[in-house]
C-alpha angles and dihedrals in degrees: 000000000000090000090054092050093046093047091049093048094047091047091053091048090052091051095043111033093193091066119093141171118262141152114261108239100173125243130264093226088061106042092181088068089074089065098040124118089245094058111126093002124127114266142160117264131185095078123131122266092022091287118160131201124212108206092169089061088050089056089049091050093050093053093043091051093046092056086080086063092065104037118122108239122251124207108318094357124126121244120249122258095239092047091049092049091049092052091047092050091048092048093047092046093061096052114108125266121237138072099283118119115263132195114227113211139182114307097190092103095048110128116240 
């Protein structure tokens, strides 16, 4: 997740040369910023209106959101995309080679 955030931050700096990495230290006109979850975290500065961007948090969010893709379903839940793809690939990989016709079935019960 750090790599995702670093890649995003460096990409943004490449596209907008005025952006730069800095440590978020809050702002006196917004005292709550000294108690925020972003306080003393790396961020991108150089934006208008003293705005900051937190690409490392974006990387964290992407990974946190993607965990739903791999969860094993519970009763009535839907299976994750990555889990479904893995089962499908395992199922397809054990089908025989050759030119004979094959019947492709349901891969949802394929063991991982």
